[in-house]
C-alpha positions in Angstrom: 4.3 -1.6 25.7 3.2 0.9 23.1 -0.2 0.3 21.4 -0.5 0.3 17.6 -3.4 0.7 15.2 -3.7 -0.2 11.6 -5.9 1.0 8.7 -6.1 -0.3 5.2 -8.2 -0.2 2.0 -8.1 -0.7 -1.7 -8.1 2.0 -4.3 -7.0 2.5 -7.9 -3.3 2.9 -8.2 -3.6 6.2 -10.1 -5.9 7.6 -7.3 -3.1 6.7 -4.9 -0.4 8.7 -6.8 -2.4 11.4 -8.5 -3.2 14.4 -6.5 -4.2 17.9 -7.6 -2.6 19.4 -4.5 0.9 20.9 -4.7 2.2 18.3 -2.3 0.5 15.0 -2.8 -1.2 13.2 0.0 0.8 10.0 -0.5 4.0 12.0 -0.3 2.7 13.7 2.8 1.9 10.3 4.4 5.5 9.1 3.7 6.8 12.3 5.3 4.9 11.5 8.4 7.0 8.4 8.6 10.3 10.2 7.8 10.5 8.2 4.5 11.5 9.7 1.2 9.2 8.5 -1.6 10.0 8.9 -5.2 6.6 8.8 -7.0 8.3 8.2 -10.3 10.0 5.1 -8.9 6.7 3.9 -7.5 5.0 4.4 -10.8 7.8 2.7 -12.7 7.6 -0.3 -10.3 3.8 -0.6 -10.9 4.2 -0.3 -14.7 7.0 -2.9 -14.7 4.4 -5.6 -14.1 2.9 -4.9 -17.5 -0.4 -3.4 -18.6 -3.9 -4.7 -19.1 -4.2 -8.5 -19.2 -0.4 -8.8 -19.2 -0.3 -7.5 -15.6 -2.8 -10.0 -14.2 -1.2 -12.2 -11.5 1.8 -9.9 -11.1 2.8 -7.4 -8.5 4.6 -7.4 -5.2 4.0 -6.0 -1.7 6.1 -3.0 -0.8 6.7 -2.2 2.9 8.3 0.9 4.1 9.3 1.0 7.8 9.4 4.2 9.9 13.1 4.8 10.7 12.5 5.5 14.4 10.0 2.8 15.0 10.2 -0.5 13.1 6.7 -1.5 14.3 5.2 1.4 12.2 5.1 1.0 8.4 3.3 1.8 5.2 2.3 -1.1 3.0 1.4 -0.9 -0.7 0.2 -4.1 -2.3 0.7 -3.8 -6.1 -0.6 -7.3 -6.9 -3.0 -7.2 -9.9 -5.8 -9.6 -9.0 -7.4 -11.8 -11.6 -10.8 -10.2 -11.5 -9.6 -6.6 -11.0 -10.8 -4.2 -13.7 -9.8 -1.0 -11.9 -6.1 -1.4 -11.2 -6.7 -1.6 -7.5 -3.9 -1.6 -4.9 -4.0 -1.9 -1.2 -2.7 0.9 1.0 -2.1 -0.1 4.6 -0.6 1.9 7.5 0.4 0.7 10.9 1.3 3.4 13.5 1.5 3.9 17.2 -1.7 5.2 18.5 -0.1 8.3 20.0 1.1 9.4 16.5 -2.0 8.3 14.6 -4.0 11.6 14.6 -2.2 13.5 11.7 -1.6 10.2 9.9 -5.3 9.3 10.0 -6.1 12.7 8.5 -3.8 12.1 5.5 -5.1 8.6 5.0 -8.7 9.8 5.0 -7.7 12.5 2.5 -6.4 9.8 0.1 -9.5 7.7 0.8 -12.0 10.5 0.2 -10.4 11.4 -3.2 -10.7 7.9 -4.6 -13.7 7.5 -6.8 -13.7 3.7 -6.4 -12.6 2.2 -3.1 -13.2 -0.6 -0.7 -14.4 -0.1 2.8 -11.8 0.9 5.4 -10.5 -1.9 7.6 -9.2 -1.0 11.0 -7.3 -3.5 13.1 -4.4 -3.8 15.6 -2.3 -6.5 14.0 -3.7 -7.8 10.7 -1.2 -5.8 8.6 1.7 -6.8 10.9 0.8 -10.5 10.3 0.4 -9.9 6.6 4.1 -8.9 6.1 5.4 -12.4 6.9 5.5 -15.7 5.0 6.6 -14.6 1.6 6.9 -15.4 -1.2 3.2 -16.5 -1.6 2.0 -18.8 -4.2 -1.3 -17.8 -5.7 -3.3 -20.2 -7.8 -6.0 -19.2 -10.3 -7.4 -22.0 -12.5 -4.4 -23.8 -13.9 -2.1 -20.8 -13.4 0.3 -20.3 -10.5 1.8 -16.9 -9.6 4.4 -15.9 -7.1 3.8 -12.8 -4.9 6.9 -11.3 -3.2 7.4 -8.7 -0.5 10.0 -6.0 -0.8 11.1 -3.9 2.1 12.2 -0.2 1.9 13.0 -0.6 -1.8 11.9 2.7 -3.5 
């Protein structure tokens, strides 16, 4: 049985998609998984939840599976938390250990560029468990919000 590793962290959405390099790091990450990513579509999806206070409690989880290995995927959680002031999103990657070297370099490139970020979390199956049991009901005070998961949608 093949072994897998996972890595995830939070960063501002615009640090995820903005890159001064000719080929962006997030696009490079998706290429490692043989997935075509349209950054404009990702941006439009993020903006579709609203801006500022109107986006609070909105946002879905996007999961993109590697074509050749459905155990490997990229996760982007666009949910705008109630106390978030920096438009933070979660980037998570699950990959077989044998393919993780180049992928890890790209992930750390994205991580190092982000001015504001969480600590990196490494695991073997937390992300895999996270992609089940949707939709999720999220309560905050007297408000209730629904968080959905979308697979290979952009």
